[in-house]
C-alpha positions, 0 to 999 in steps of 0.5 A: 187805507187800502193798498192802492192808496198806500204811499211809498218811496221810489227812486227814479233817474231823470237825465242821470240824476236820482230823484226820491219820490213818494207815490201811490202804489197804483201810480208807480208804473206810470211814474217810472215810465214817465221818467224813462220817457223824459230821459229818452227824449232828452237823449234824442234832443241831445243828438239833434241839438249838439252843445246844449245844456241838459237844462235846455233839453229839459226845457225843450221837452217841457215846452213840447209836452205843454203844447201837446197837453194844450192841444189835447185840451182844445180837442177835448173841449171841441169834442165835448161841445159837439157831444153836448150839441148832439145830446141837446138835439136828441133831448129836444127831439125826444121832448117833441116826440113825447109832446106830439104823442100825448 
């Protein structure tokens, strides 16, 4: 097993609660950054919407992230279709050029 595939345990805090996770070494930095960003976003939401439970803030943040992911998927799908259309046109043009030159 290479170093990148090695799995080990780390501790992260999300909303003042510790979580022990098993991660690959090459994913550690991203996991830690994600945990920090979640905690920061929850703190922002606490200042905007007073009197809520941390569970509510986590749910709000989860919904925001899910919407963002779905919007990105939609954009990626549209870009992929556009690229495929251009490749199909290029392929057709190349085939027509080859047919007329022979």
